C-alpha positions in Angstrom: 0.0 0.0 0.0 1.4 3.4 -1.0 2.2 5.5 2.0 0.7 9.0 2.0 2.8 11.7 3.6 1.5 14.9 5.1 2.1 18.1 3.2 4.5 20.4 5.1 1.7 22.9 5.6 -0.3 20.2 7.5 2.3 19.7 10.2 1.8 21.3 13.6 4.8 23.5 14.3 4.3 26.3 16.8 1.0 26.9 18.7 -0.8 29.8 17.0 2.3 30.7 15.0 3.2 30.2 11.4 6.7 31.5 10.6 6.8 33.7 7.6 10.2 32.3 6.8 10.1 28.9 5.0 12.4 26.3 6.5 13.8 24.0 3.8 15.8 20.8 3.9 18.9 20.8 1.7 19.0 17.5 -0.2 22.7 17.4 0.7 21.7 16.8 4.4 20.6 13.2 3.7 23.8 12.2 1.8 24.8 9.5 1.1 21.1 8.8 0.6 19.8 10.0 -2.8 17.8 13.1 -3.7 14.5 11.1 -3.6 15.2 10.3 0.1 15.4 14.0 0.9 11.8 14.5 -0.2 10.7 11.6 1.9 12.6 12.9 4.9 11.4 16.5 4.5 7.7 15.2 4.4 8.2 12.9 7.3 9.8 15.5 9.6 7.7 18.4 8.4 9.9 20.8 6.5 8.3 23.6 4.4 10.2 22.6 1.2 13.4 21.4 -0.3 16.6 22.9 -1.6 17.9 20.6 -4.3 21.7 20.2 -4.5 22.4 19.5 -8.1 25.0 16.8 -8.2 25.9 13.4 -9.8 22.5 11.9 -8.8 20.5 11.9 -12.0 17.3 12.7 -10.2 18.8 16.0 -8.9 19.3 17.1 -12.5 15.9 16.1 -13.9 13.0 18.6 -13.6 10.4 16.0 -14.4 11.6 13.6 -11.7 11.8 16.4 -9.2 8.3 17.6 -10.0 7.0 14.1 -9.5 8.6 13.8 -6.1 7.5 17.2 -5.0 3.9 16.4 -6.0 4.0 12.9 -4.4 5.4 14.1 -1.1 3.8 17.5 -0.9 7.2 19.1 -0.6 7.9 22.0 -3.0 11.4 22.8 -4.3 12.0 26.3 -3.2 15.7 26.6 -3.9 18.2 25.1 -6.3 21.9 24.9 -5.5 23.9 25.1 -8.8 26.5 22.4 -9.4 29.5 24.4 -8.1 31.3 21.8 -6.0 34.6 20.1 -7.0 32.7 16.8 -7.5 30.1 18.4 -9.8 32.4 20.2 -12.3 31.2 18.0 -15.1 27.5 17.8 -14.2 25.5 18.9 -17.3 28.7 20.4 -18.8 32.3 21.3 -18.1 31.3 24.9 -18.9 30.4 26.7 -15.7 28.1 29.1 -17.6 26.2 26.2 -19.1 25.8 24.7 -15.6 24.6 28.0 -14.2 22.1 28.5 -17.1 20.8 24.9 -16.6 20.4 25.5 -12.9 18.4 28.7 -13.6 16.2 26.8 -16.1 15.6 24.0 -13.5 14.7 26.5 -10.8 12.2 28.3 -13.1 10.6 25.0 -14.1 10.1 24.0 -10.5 8.9 27.4 -9.3 11.9 27.9 -7.0 12.8 31.6 -6.5 16.4 31.1 -5.5 19.6 29.7 -7.2 22.6 29.3 -4.8 25.9 30.0 -6.5 29.5 29.7 -5.3 32.2 32.2 -6.3 34.5 31.0 -9.1 37.4 28.7 -8.3 40.8 30.3 -8.9 41.6 28.0 -11.8 38.4 29.0 -13.6 40.2 32.1 -15.0 37.8 33.0 -17.9 34.8 32.4 -15.8 36.2 34.4 -12.9 37.2 37.3 -15.1 33.7 37.7 -16.5 31.7 36.5 -13.5 30.0 39.7 -12.5 29.1 40.7 -16.1 28.1 37.2 -17.0 26.0 36.8 -14.0 24.2 40.1 -14.8 23.3 38.6 -18.3 22.0 35.4 -16.7 19.9 37.5 -14.4 18.5 39.5 -17.3 17.3 36.2 -18.9 15.8 35.1 -15.6 14.4 38.2 -13.9 12.2 36.3 -11.5 15.2 34.5 -9.8 17.6 35.5 -7.1 21.2 34.3 -7.8 22.4 34.3 -4.3 26.2 34.2 -4.1 27.4 32.2 -1.1 30.2 33.1 1.4 32.9 30.4 1.3 36.1 29.9 3.4 39.9 29.4 3.2 41.3 25.9 3.0 44.3 24.4 4.9 46.5 22.0 3.0 50.0 20.7 3.9 50.0 23.1 6.9 49.4 26.2 4.8 46.2 28.2 4.2 45.1 29.2 0.8 41.9 30.6 -0.8 40.6 28.5 -3.7 38.2 31.2 -4.9 38.5 34.3 -7.0 38.7 37.1 -6.0 38.2 35.6 -2.5 36.0 33.6 -0.2 34.0 36.7 0.9 31.6 37.8 -1.9 30.7 41.0 -0.1 34.2 42.4 -1.0 33.1 42.4 -4.6 29.5 43.2 -4.1 26.5 41.3 -5.6 22.7 41.9 -5.7 21.9 38.7 -3.7 23.8 36.6 -1.1 23.4 33.2 0.6 24.7 33.3 4.2 26.3 30.0 5.2 26.9 29.8 9.0 29.1 26.7 8.8 31.3 28.6 6.3 31.5 31.5 8.7 32.8 29.1 11.4 35.4 27.7 9.0 36.4 31.3 8.2 36.5 32.1 11.9 34.2 35.0 11.6 30.8 35.7 13.2 27.8 35.1 11.1 26.1 38.2 12.4 29.0 40.2 11.1 28.7 38.6 7.7 25.0 39.2 7.7 25.7 42.9 8.4 28.0 43.0 5.4 25.4 41.4 3.2 22.8 43.9 4.3 19.5 44.1 2.4 21.0 41.7 -0.3 20.8 38.8 2.1 18.2 36.5 0.3 18.9 33.0 1.6 20.5 31.3 4.6 22.3 27.9 4.9 21.8 27.0 8.5 24.4 24.8 10.1 27.0 25.2 12.8 30.7 24.8 13.3 33.4 25.0 16.0 35.8 27.3 14.2 38.4 24.6 13.7 39.1 25.8 10.2 37.1 23.2 8.3 33.5 23.0 7.0 31.5 21.0 9.5 27.8 21.7 8.9 26.8 20.6 12.4 23.3 20.6 13.7 22.6 24.2 14.8 23.4 24.6 18.5 26.2 22.1 18.5 28.9 24.6 17.5 29.9 28.1 18.5 28.2 30.2 15.8 25.4 32.5 17.0 22.7 30.5 15.1 19.8 31.4 17.4 20.8 35.1 17.4 21.1 35.1 13.6 17.6 33.6 13.1 16.1 36.0 15.6 17.7 38.9 13.8 16.2 38.1 10.4 12.8 39.8 10.9 14.6 43.1 11.9 16.7 42.8 8.8 13.7 42.7 6.5 14.6 39.2 5.4 12.0 37.8 3.0 13.9 34.7 1.8 14.1 31.1 3.1 16.3 29.2 5.5 17.7 25.9 4.4 19.1 23.4 6.8 22.4 22.2 5.4 23.8 19.7 7.9 26.2 16.8 7.7 24.6 13.5 8.6 26.8 11.2 6.5 28.2 9.5 9.6 24.7 8.8 11.1 24.6 5.2 12.4 21.1 4.7 11.0 18.2 6.4 9.2 16.6 6.9 12.6 19.6 8.8 13.8 19.7 10.9 10.6 15.9 11.6 11.0 16.5 12.7 14.6 19.2 15.1 13.6 17.0 16.6 10.9 14.1 16.9 13.3 16.3 18.6 15.9 17.6 21.0 13.3 14.1 21.9 12.1 12.8 22.5 15.7 15.8 24.7 16.4 15.1 26.8 13.3 11.4 27.2 13.9 11.9 28.0 17.6 14.2 30.9 16.9 12.4 32.2 13.9 9.2 32.4 15.8 8.0 35.7 17.3 9.2 36.4 20.8 7.1 34.7 23.4 5.6 32.0 21.1 5.2 28.7 22.9 6.5 25.6 21.1 4.1 22.6 20.7 4.7 19.3 22.4 
């Protein structure tokens, strides 16, 4: 018998409160399980929607498959993460502009308002040289989308620090129309996420919620398990005029079982909803 999952809007969250900020589950949060499992998890736990990380999983690249999953589980795709990782450099094409254009088309077809984009790698010289101008042209072709550039972090190899991005890991130093604030990346950069949010200002359109200890690596811990001011950042969003979404991007790859993974995803969602709620709102049992 086919299992019917509740739509995210049917799940009881906070008594008398419906947060105006959608809380999404990044499909990367269920890795090594596939993209389809992210829809199932999001529906089971009660997320408002999904951020699809486009990677080597064919389903993550297929608009038809994603629409079918969104309809089946009642979980809309509200953000698309373009294939910008080292492991996705040949997804769709080896041309970064083609990958970005395909990500934009995917987002439009799914009704997702946000495309998350990383700054260019240092070895992508032509792409980096023309990134701002090229991004503006892509934006012209897709005026209904926000191309939210994500803050990254320096990397330590062989005892030395280097920055693998051009012109750097902090996109606010260049200046863009839209940003994604990643709190785990702030921890890896050893900066305060509130400070980064201040730099992004009104251009802050999307948040990747995860935590870190500041050990100089990207950890994506469940919020509250590191030292970033995750709660304070979430509580500050209303005052910042934030109208975007918050995507939980946490690392569960070492979870001993699916039940443990689900428990982490539930804890992360409850943390986000609790601190996005208006002051004084009581949480449900």
